[in-house]
C-alpha positions as CSV (number, residue, x, y, z in Angstrom):
1,X,-116.3,62.9,-84.2
2,X,-115.5,60.7,-81.3
3,X,-118.5,59.9,-79.2
4,X,-118.7,57.8,-76.0
5,X,-121.8,55.8,-75.1
6,X,-122.6,54.6,-71.6
7,X,-124.6,51.4,-71.6
8,X,-123.1,51.0,-75.0
9,X,-123.8,47.2,-75.3
10,X,-127.5,47.6,-74.2
11,X,-130.4,47.8,-76.6
12,X,-130.6,51.6,-77.1
13,X,-126.8,52.2,-76.8
14,X,-125.7,49.7,-79.4
15,X,-128.3,50.9,-81.9
16,X,-127.0,54.5,-81.5
17,X,-123.5,53.2,-81.7
18,X,-124.2,51.4,-84.9
19,X,-125.8,54.5,-86.5
20,X,-122.9,56.6,-85.5
21,X,-120.3,54.1,-86.8
22,X,-122.2,53.8,-90.1
23,X,-121.9,57.6,-90.5
24,X,-118.1,57.3,-90.0
25,X,-117.8,58.4,-86.4
26,X,-115.5,56.8,-83.8
27,X,-117.5,55.3,-80.9
28,X,-116.3,54.4,-77.4
29,X,-118.7,51.7,-75.9
30,X,-118.7,51.9,-72.1
31,X,-120.4,49.1,-70.3
32,X,-119.9,46.3,-67.9
33,X,-120.3,43.9,-70.8
34,X,-123.0,41.8,-69.2
35,X,-125.4,42.3,-72.0
36,X,-124.3,39.8,-74.7
37,X,-127.3,40.1,-76.9
38,X,-125.3,41.4,-79.8
39,X,-121.6,40.8,-78.9
40,X,-120.5,41.6,-82.5
41,X,-121.1,45.3,-81.9
42,X,-117.9,45.5,-79.7
43,X,-115.8,44.3,-82.6
44,X,-117.4,46.3,-85.4
45,X,-115.4,48.9,-87.4
46,X,-115.1,52.2,-85.6
47,X,-116.0,50.7,-82.2
48,X,-113.8,50.6,-79.1
49,X,-115.2,48.7,-76.0
50,X,-114.2,49.8,-72.5
51,X,-115.4,47.4,-69.7
52,X,-116.4,49.6,-66.7
53,X,-119.3,50.8,-64.7
54,X,-120.3,54.3,-63.6
55,X,-118.8,54.4,-60.2
56,X,-115.3,55.9,-60.8
57,X,-115.1,59.5,-62.2
58,X,-111.4,59.1,-62.9
59,X,-111.9,56.0,-65.1
60,X,-114.8,57.6,-66.9
61,X,-112.8,60.7,-67.6
62,X,-110.1,58.6,-69.0
63,X,-112.5,56.8,-71.3
64,X,-114.1,60.1,-72.4
65,X,-110.7,61.6,-73.3
66,X,-110.7,62.9,-76.8
67,X,-114.5,62.6,-77.1
68,X,-116.7,65.4,-78.5
69,X,-119.9,64.1,-77.0
70,X,-121.4,61.5,-74.6
71,X,-124.6,59.6,-75.0
72,X,-125.7,58.5,-71.5
73,X,-127.9,55.4,-72.0
74,X,-127.0,53.3,-69.0
75,X,-129.9,52.4,-66.7
76,X,-131.9,49.7,-65.0
77,X,-135.6,49.0,-64.7
78,X,-135.4,47.1,-61.4
79,X,-133.1,47.2,-58.4
80,X,-130.8,44.2,-57.8
81,X,-128.5,44.0,-54.8
82,X,-126.2,47.0,-54.8
83,X,-127.5,48.2,-58.2
84,X,-130.1,50.7,-56.9
85,X,-131.9,53.4,-58.8
86,X,-130.0,56.0,-56.7
87,X,-126.6,54.4,-57.5
88,X,-127.2,53.9,-61.2
89,X,-129.4,56.7,-62.3
90,X,-128.5,59.5,-59.9
91,X,-124.9,58.8,-58.7
92,X,-124.0,57.3,-62.0
93,X,-125.3,60.3,-63.9
94,X,-123.4,62.7,-61.5
95,X,-120.2,60.8,-62.2
96,X,-120.8,60.8,-66.0
97,X,-121.4,64.6,-65.9
98,X,-118.3,65.2,-63.7
99,X,-116.1,63.0,-65.9
100,X,-117.4,64.7,-69.1
101,X,-116.5,68.1,-67.8
102,X,-113.1,66.9,-66.6
103,X,-112.4,65.3,-70.0
104,X,-113.4,68.5,-71.9
105,X,-116.5,66.9,-73.5
106,X,-118.7,69.6,-75.0
107,X,-122.1,67.8,-75.4
108,X,-124.2,65.2,-73.6
109,X,-127.4,63.5,-74.6
110,X,-129.4,61.7,-71.9
111,X,-131.9,58.9,-72.7
112,X,-134.5,59.4,-70.0
113,X,-138.1,58.1,-69.5
114,X,-141.3,59.7,-70.8
115,X,-143.1,59.7,-67.5
116,X,-140.1,60.7,-65.3
117,X,-141.1,63.3,-62.8
118,X,-140.5,64.3,-59.1
119,X,-142.6,63.3,-56.1
120,X,-144.7,60.7,-57.8
121,X,-144.1,57.8,-55.3
122,X,-142.2,55.6,-57.8
123,X,-138.4,55.4,-57.2
124,X,-137.7,54.6,-60.9
125,X,-139.5,57.7,-62.2
126,X,-138.1,60.0,-59.5
127,X,-134.5,58.8,-60.1
128,X,-134.8,59.4,-63.8
129,X,-136.0,62.9,-63.1
130,X,-133.1,63.5,-60.7
131,X,-130.7,62.4,-63.5
132,X,-132.4,64.9,-65.9
133,X,-131.9,67.7,-63.4
134,X,-128.2,66.9,-63.0
135,X,-127.7,67.0,-66.8
136,X,-129.7,70.3,-67.1
137,X,-127.5,71.9,-64.3
138,X,-124.3,70.5,-65.8
139,X,-123.3,73.6,-67.9
140,X,-122.7,71.1,-70.8
141,X,-124.6,71.5,-74.1
142,X,-127.3,68.9,-73.3
143,X,-130.2,67.2,-74.9
144,X,-132.7,65.0,-72.9
145,X,-134.8,62.6,-74.8
146,X,-137.8,61.4,-72.8
147,X,-138.7,58.2,-74.4
148,X,-141.7,55.8,-73.9
149,X,-141.7,52.3,-75.2
150,X,-138.8,51.6,-77.6
151,X,-139.0,48.5,-79.8
152,X,-136.8,46.8,-82.3
153,X,-134.3,44.0,-82.8
154,X,-133.0,42.9,-79.4
155,X,-135.4,44.9,-77.4
156,X,-137.3,44.0,-74.2
157,X,-140.9,44.5,-75.4
158,X,-141.0,42.3,-78.5
159,X,-138.6,39.8,-77.1
160,X,-140.5,39.2,-73.9
161,X,-144.0,39.4,-75.5
162,X,-143.0,36.9,-78.2
163,X,-141.5,34.5,-75.6
164,X,-144.5,34.9,-73.3
165,X,-146.9,34.1,-76.1
166,X,-144.8,31.0,-76.9
167,X,-144.8,29.9,-73.2
168,X,-148.2,30.7,-71.7
169,X,-151.7,30.0,-73.0
170,X,-153.1,33.0,-71.2
171,X,-152.0,36.7,-71.0
172,X,-153.5,39.1,-68.5
173,X,-153.9,42.8,-69.3
174,X,-152.8,45.4,-66.8
175,X,-155.9,46.7,-65.1
176,X,-159.5,46.9,-66.3
177,X,-159.2,50.0,-68.5
178,X,-157.1,50.2,-71.7
179,X,-154.2,52.7,-71.7
180,X,-152.8,54.8,-74.6
181,X,-149.3,53.9,-75.9
182,X,-147.2,55.3,-78.7
183,X,-144.3,52.8,-79.4
184,X,-141.0,54.2,-80.7
185,X,-139.0,52.3,-83.4
186,X,-135.4,52.2,-82.2
187,X,-134.3,53.5,-85.6
188,X,-136.2,56.7,-84.9
189,X,-134.7,57.1,-81.5
190,X,-131.2,56.5,-82.8
191,X,-131.7,59.0,-85.6
192,X,-132.8,61.7,-83.2
193,X,-130.0,60.9,-80.7
194,X,-127.4,61.1,-83.5
195,X,-128.8,64.5,-84.6
196,X,-128.4,65.8,-81.1
197,X,-124.9,64.4,-80.6
198,X,-123.4,65.2,-84.0
199,X,-125.3,68.2,-85.3
200,X,-126.1,69.9,-82.0
201,X,-129.8,69.7,-82.8
202,X,-132.1,70.1,-79.7
203,X,-129.4,72.0,-77.9
204,X,-130.4,72.6,-74.2
205,X,-133.8,71.1,-74.8
206,X,-135.8,68.4,-73.1
207,X,-138.1,66.7,-75.6
208,X,-140.7,63.9,-75.5
209,X,-140.0,61.2,-78.1
210,X,-143.1,59.2,-78.9
211,X,-144.1,57.1,-81.9
212,X,-146.3,58.5,-84.7
213,X,-149.2,56.1,-83.9
214,X,-151.7,56.7,-81.2
215,X,-152.5,53.1,-80.1
216,X,-153.7,51.3,-77.0
217,X,-151.8,48.8,-74.9
218,X,-154.3,46.0,-75.6
219,X,-154.3,46.7,-79.3
220,X,-150.5,46.5,-79.4
221,X,-150.5,43.2,-77.4
222,X,-153.1,41.7,-79.8
223,X,-151.2,42.9,-82.8
224,X,-147.9,41.4,-81.6
225,X,-149.6,38.1,-80.7
226,X,-151.2,37.9,-84.2
227,X,-147.8,38.6,-85.9
228,X,-146.1,35.8,-83.8
229,X,-148.9,33.4,-84.8
230,X,-150.0,32.8,-81.3
231,X,-153.5,33.1,-79.8
232,X,-153.3,33.3,-76.0
233,X,-156.5,33.9,-74.0
234,X,-156.2,37.6,-73.1
235,X,-158.2,39.0,-70.2
236,X,-157.9,41.9,-67.7
237,X,-156.5,41.5,-64.2
238,X,-156.3,44.2,-61.4
239,X,-153.1,46.3,-61.2
240,X,-152.2,44.9,-57.8
241,X,-152.0,41.4,-59.3
242,X,-149.4,42.6,-61.8
243,X,-147.4,44.4,-59.0
244,X,-147.3,41.0,-57.2
245,X,-146.1,39.3,-60.4
246,X,-143.5,42.0,-61.0
247,X,-142.2,41.7,-57.5
248,X,-141.9,37.9,-57.9
249,X,-140.3,37.7,-61.3
250,X,-137.8,40.5,-60.4
251,X,-136.4,38.0,-57.8
252,X,-136.3,34.9,-60.0
253,X,-135.7,36.1,-63.6
254,X,-132.4,37.5,-64.9
255,X,-134.4,39.9,-67.1
256,X,-137.9,40.1,-65.6
257,X,-140.9,39.4,-67.7
258,X,-142.2,42.6,-66.2
259,X,-140.8,44.7,-63.4
260,X,-142.7,46.7,-60.7
261,X,-141.6,49.9,-62.4
262,X,-142.9,48.7,-65.7
263,X,-146.3,47.8,-64.2
264,X,-146.5,51.5,-63.1
265,X,-145.6,52.6,-66.5
266,X,-148.2,50.5,-68.2
267,X,-150.9,51.5,-65.7
268,X,-150.2,55.2,-66.4
269,X,-150.1,54.9,-70.2
270,X,-147.1,55.7,-72.4
271,X,-148.3,58.4,-74.7
272,X,-147.7,61.7,-72.9
273,X,-144.7,63.1,-70.9
274,X,-145.0,63.4,-67.1
275,X,-143.8,67.0,-67.2
276,X,-143.9,69.8,-69.9
277,X,-141.3,69.4,-72.6
278,X,-139.8,71.5,-75.4
279,X,-141.4,70.9,-78.9
280,X,-139.7,68.4,-81.1
281,X,-139.1,69.8,-84.6
282,X,-141.2,68.2,-87.3
283,X,-138.1,67.1,-89.3
284,X,-136.8,65.1,-86.2
285,X,-140.2,63.6,-85.1
286,X,-140.5,59.8,-85.1
287,X,-142.0,58.6,-88.4
288,X,-141.8,54.8,-88.4
289,X,-145.3,53.3,-88.0
290,X,-145.9,50.3,-85.7
291,X,-146.8,47.9,-88.6
292,X,-146.8,44.1,-88.9
293,X,-143.7,44.3,-91.0
294,X,-141.9,46.5,-88.5
295,X,-142.8,44.1,-85.7
296,X,-141.5,41.1,-87.7
297,X,-138.2,42.8,-88.2
298,X,-137.8,43.1,-84.4
299,X,-139.0,39.7,-83.3
300,X,-136.6,37.1,-81.9
301,X,-136.5,33.5,-83.0
302,X,-139.6,31.7,-81.8
303,X,-139.1,30.2,-78.4
304,X,-140.5,30.3,-74.9
305,X,-138.9,31.0,-71.5
306,X,-136.7,28.4,-70.0
307,X,-134.2,27.7,-67.2
308,X,-131.6,30.0,-68.8
309,X,-133.8,32.9,-68.0
310,X,-133.5,32.4,-64.2
311,X,-131.2,34.5,-62.2
312,X,-129.6,31.4,-60.6
313,X,-128.5,30.2,-64.0
314,X,-127.2,33.6,-65.0
315,X,-125.1,33.8,-61.8
316,X,-123.5,30.5,-62.7
317,X,-122.6,32.0,-66.1
318,X,-121.2,35.2,-64.4
319,X,-124.0,37.5,-65.7
320,X,-125.3,39.4,-62.7
321,X,-125.4,43.1,-63.5
322,X,-128.8,44.6,-64.4
323,X,-127.2,47.7,-66.0
324,X,-127.6,48.1,-69.8
């Protein structure tokens, strides 16, 4: 099969792409190319990279030509200049759906967010829900994967936690009460996405994808710190403090340590979907435990944050898009 992936060079997109290519499928990577975390994926056997965004239906339809399915992974976790949640999540998804229909694509899989829902007062959550609704109304054979925290090599969670622990001697918890969390290994998410794209599993279903371990946020933070060999002083701080931190680092960091939307996610917990979902069959359920060994596999090289992480330095290097 030939399968297109929007956000194909981002964390989730490139792992799905690698799994598909390893199974012998042709993959069309569609992305602006700003994420250079794993540049070798663009040159791998079975991959074709197309540098574009989500704004032009004609260009997307041309890229989708000859494809049997589309994995829509492109998204942002904070707004930056013209890259708003509406433009990327809603208008971008509408363009992907229209282009897929125009190109004769039969199937689409959307990577959405576990807590996405309407009328909750958070633009990120509401825009992800609007994208889901567009896909459900598309007349395409769809699957929507509502994922919580996804971790693995090249991710945001382990990368930023490790670097924070190597930079700061203190680490504040979000709020005064601990929250539930069920981390997903990227290998599980890629496996489920491939089953939907290739085999048609989960046809016309919206499913919650959460890891097998019922953990707490503070327990996960302490476990990652221990595996990295760091011992920061951890203590609770009010949620409003983290919203202020998120607002500030969104404006100075190329990839924020934490975004405002992520503060809301952590404050709510990441173990249950925000709306009712279809059941996930047992044979497709995530099965990789959040173990020390699994954490070590996903950790980056030991280092802290530096000047290279500031937006001003990224602009000088021509890396400005927040889309993955």
